[in-house]
Structures are given as C-alpha cells and as structure tokens.
C-alpha positions in Angstrom: -62.1 166.1 208.2 -64.0 163.4 210.0 -66.2 161.0 208.2 -69.1 159.4 209.9 -69.7 155.8 208.9 -73.0 154.1 209.5 -72.9 150.4 210.1 -75.5 148.5 208.1 -76.9 145.3 209.5 -75.6 142.1 207.9 -78.1 139.7 206.7 -78.2 136.5 208.6 -77.8 133.1 207.0 -81.5 132.3 207.5 -82.6 135.3 205.5 -80.3 134.3 202.7 -81.6 130.8 202.7 -85.2 132.1 202.5 -84.2 134.3 199.5 -82.6 131.3 197.8 -85.7 129.1 198.3 -87.9 131.9 196.9 -85.7 132.3 193.8 -85.7 128.5 193.4 -89.5 128.4 193.6 -89.8 131.2 191.0 -87.5 129.1 188.7 -89.5 125.9 189.3 -92.7 127.7 188.4 -91.4 129.5 185.4 -92.3 128.5 181.9 -88.6 127.9 181.1 -88.2 125.2 183.7 -87.6 121.9 181.7 -87.7 118.3 182.7 -83.9 118.1 182.4 -83.6 121.0 184.9 -86.0 119.1 187.2 -83.8 116.0 187.0 -80.7 118.2 187.7 -82.3 119.7 190.8 -83.6 116.4 192.0 -80.0 115.1 191.9 -78.7 118.0 194.1 -78.6 117.5 197.9 -80.8 120.2 199.5 -81.0 120.7 203.3 -84.7 121.5 202.9 -86.7 118.4 202.2 -89.6 120.5 200.9 -87.7 121.3 197.7 -87.3 117.6 196.8 -90.9 117.0 197.6 -92.0 119.8 195.4 -90.0 118.5 192.5 -91.3 115.0 192.9 -94.9 116.3 193.0 -94.1 118.3 189.8 -93.1 115.0 188.1 -96.6 113.7 188.6 -97.9 116.5 186.4 -95.7 115.6 183.5 -97.0 113.2 180.8 -95.5 109.7 180.5 -94.4 110.4 177.0 -92.2 113.3 178.1 -90.7 111.4 181.0 -89.8 108.2 179.0 -86.5 109.7 177.9 -85.5 110.3 181.6 -86.4 107.0 183.1 -82.8 105.8 183.6 -81.8 109.0 185.3 -84.9 108.8 187.6 -84.1 105.2 188.4 -80.5 106.1 189.2 -81.5 109.0 191.5 -84.1 106.9 193.3 -81.8 103.9 194.1 -78.3 105.3 194.4 -78.8 108.8 196.0 
C-alpha cells in the first residue's frame, strides 16, 4: 500500500500578522470593547504603529466623565512607555 501525501502551503508570517490585525480591529470595533481594554492594548507594544494611533483616536470619542477614572493610567502610559 502506498499513500500519496499532498503538501499544503504553509502560511507566511505576513499573512498571520494581517489576520491578527483584522481580528484586533474587529475586537476594537465591537460593542464589548471597554475603556479598560483600550488602556490594556495601549500599554502593549505593537510593531504596527497604526494600532496605537487607532486606539488613541478612539480615546477622543469617549466622554471626559468616562475617562476620569483612567487618567492616572493614561498619564503613566504617555510618560513612561
């Protein structure tokens, strides 16, 4: 008995990164994305600067009353990271 095996192409790193960015964008745009999650992802180091820019722009759409609780975390991120 001989078995024929078919080699499947392996996805490259660039394709996986595009999938990760797409899934992050879906998360960021979902209704379940909270301010605390936004702060968490701002604190992470991403290779793609567009992710951080998107999150900072998303902060501008949040009311000041909602952001007041997170002022110390935002200050820390802006000065020490």
